[in-house]
N, C-alpha and C positions, 0 to 999 in steps of 0.2 A: 503493501500499498506505499500511494506517494504521500508525501505530508499535507497535501492540499484534501488529501480521502481522510488524513487520520484527523485532522482540524476538522469537519463537517462531520464524523463520527462523534468527537469529541461533544463539540454542538447538539448534536441528539440527543447526544447521554444529557446533556443538562436539560433542554425543556424535555425531554419525556419526563424527568425526576419531577420539573417541574410541578406538569401537568397530573402526577400521578400525587403528589399534594393537591390540586386543587379538586381532583375527582374524590380525593379523601374528603373533600370540604362541603365539595357539591353532594355527599352519601350521605353525610350526618345533618345538612339545614336543605329540606328539600324545593329551595323557595322554585325553582326551575324544576320540573320533571324531566325534560330534552337532556338536560346539562349532562346526566352521567354521562347516556349515551353518547353523545357529541364527544366529551372529552377521550373517553372510550378509544371513540373511530381514528382521533386525530393519535393516540399513543400507537394506538396498533399498525397505522399509518407509517408510523415516524421510525417504528421497531420495522417493519417490512423494508422501509429506505435504507437503514442502516445495516440491514441484513443483505440486501443487494451489492453496498459497498462494499459491506469486507467481501463478500462473494467473488466480486471484480479483481480487489487488492490481493 
């Protein structure tokens, strides 16, 4: 993996971590019933992107 791909993976890791914290909060406070599903879908998409970067590198 080149430097650019490694940096992208690191950024994705941080974003996934942040979204997982938001997801935990959204599950505890169900203000918007669609928010947990939206956050989970975004997390899944980022994880897929990270896997593709790792496979390519």
